[in-house]
Structure formats: C-alpha cells, structure tokens
Phi, psi and omega in degrees: 000141183290149170259001175310136180261121180276124171310148170243161175240135180282126175269167188285353178255008179094354174273169173233154179235144180290133184291338179243130177226189185235119183266140180243018175298130181079359178276118181305138187312321178294338180260356185294317185296311182293316174303317187288319171307320175293317180303311185294320173303320188284347178111004176289147181233008184215126187236126185245113180235192178195156179300316187290350174283340180061031180232011181303319183302323173300318179296326176296312177305314182292322180294313180300316183280353186287340188072002176279147170298150181299330182279002177268002183235121173271120184240127181241140167222173191221153189280130179302141181294340183276357185241042183284335177296143186311311175295324178293321177300322187286318179296319184297320176304309181308314182298325177297308178301327177284321177299317177288340184062046179229153170273353174202162163247152175287338186204130169226132187240151166277117194292313173229153179282330173056061187292337182270007182234161177058037177067021180072011186265096165263353181297307184294335183287318180297322171299326173299321181285336172305327183291315179303319180292322181294334179260009175078002182273345164241111182296321174222153176231152177197192186238175177212137181061025178274130177277163177303325174299320180289321180288332177290330173298318175294331187285327183282334191241000180221175184252003187244127172271132181305138176290320174229163165231111182269115185229164171291128178205130175196178181302331178276340182217084183290338175055038193287345177291314175294320178301320185289327175300308180306314182293328173290332188248007175077034177254121177285134173267133175251135186253120170261161188048053186290343169249025177052048183044040175086003185297327188275350191294336179249021177289140185298319182296313181295314183296321179290324172299319181299316188290320181294327185267353181068038177229168179280159173300326175293324180289326177293318184287322181291322174304319179299315176301315180301323182282347175272359173092009183268162168266134180228147180219086176296150180250142171195150175261351188264119181304318179296320179286326173303310173301322178299309184295336174286339184273072184236007197243000177250010170212169178220148169281138175278177186298322181295327172297313178301314179306310181297322176292314178301327177287003176278354183304137182241013180064210190300329177293347180273354181300136169269340184237183186282156180282131187292344183281346186245337190296132185224022184290135172224127184295149176300000000 
C-alpha cells in the first residue's frame, strides 16, 4: 500500500476533499468492488460514483472490505437525472445510502442541471440537497456540469453555495470560464474526463514533456490538473495503471509546461461529452 499523502483542498463549508480520487464511471457493476478494492489498496482515499453508474453497491462493499475506518475514505455520489423532483430526490438519496451501506456520503451532487427539463427547475432540487446537508447525511453538497448562469440562479434563489462543481475539463477543453467562476465564488472545480477519454495521450506537446520528465503522458496530464488546483479522479481497472495515476506527487511541471498544455484548448469543439445547456438525458 502506498504511503503517499494525497493533498487536500478546503471546501467552502469547512470540509476538505482529497485532490486525487478514483472514478468508477463506466466500470460494470460486477467489477466495481474489485476495482475499488484495488484502488484503496493502492492508496486512493477518495471514490467518485453516481446513482446513474449503477455501481454504488460495489463501492460500498469495497470500502467495507478494506478495513479502513469510514472517515478515512471520502465518498461522492450524484443524483440520478430522473429524480430531480424533491420527493423523488429524497427517495433516491435514501437509495444511495442503502446501496452504499453507509449512514452518510461525504459529498452529494446534482449530476446535471437539465435546464430544458422539469420546467427548468433545478433550484428545488438544490434545496432538497440542502436538506441532506442539514441532517448530516451529506457532509457536503455540490453540483456537476453547472454553467455560470445555472450557478448564478442558485446564488440568487438559495442560501447555499455549492462546495464543488464537477465538470468536463482536460487540455483540449480547459473550461476556464466555469473554473474562473468557481474560483471567484469559492466553488472547487473537479475535472471529469481528465485525459479526454485518452485523446490527449498521443498529443505531441504532452508526449514531449512526458519524455523529457521520464513520465507517461497520462501522468503529465493529471499533474497539470493538480497544479491548476482542480480535483481529479482518473478511472482504470488495471492495478498497474492505478499505481501510475497515483504517482503524481514526486515531480512537477514548470510554468512553461503548464502554459503549453493549457494552450492546447480547442474551446467548445474540444468537448468529449454533451453541452450542459442542452443535455436532457433521463435513464429509462
């Protein structure tokens, strides 16, 4: 087991979050427990799941089997897009805790704003998450894929600033407008799709930096995220790749490297996922 201490970032509610985590998106439910157990063995202490991934139970089994105390593992989940109405959200959150086998999550997020659904009402959904924070079953609450206009609405109509905003971010889509909004309002940015689903790994700029430093392109890209101050949670089912993704704290990129990687941004055309202003997927 690694003895590396993962840096933490302070949240606006007084909690703190490990800056490096392990993501379980697209890991099939039957494989999730094994993969998460391997991640915890490698030293990860932050696991990111979601109701729509259908693998919360595997995460819960892995944490229970790890022998780690519950407060040693930071667990995030997210609200299913089909359950934005307050009563539905309450039932869904109860289901999350039951699936995880836990009495609380460390962070619970509204997975998508879905501004074209539910009459455009994600505010009542957010107020329902405020209930989960008030009763302690969600130690922190936040959002995912929210644009500045969505965040402005929460600020105008509710009393709680999200602790985090989990958004697509990588060298081909730096998403700096959303990141800057977070920085101005005390909202930590978490980056999903941090290596653009592998698209950046053969980029000439990143490959050259990796070769000079004796690192992999993935390590260089993840290190870029960390030095920008974002939380990142790469996904892998390979223990070797998990270990590589964890080995980010014994080297640094210089300022020129960070600038060169940031300059790879392609704007909107660099997205690998949907635009949150239009995304309206609800699972069957």
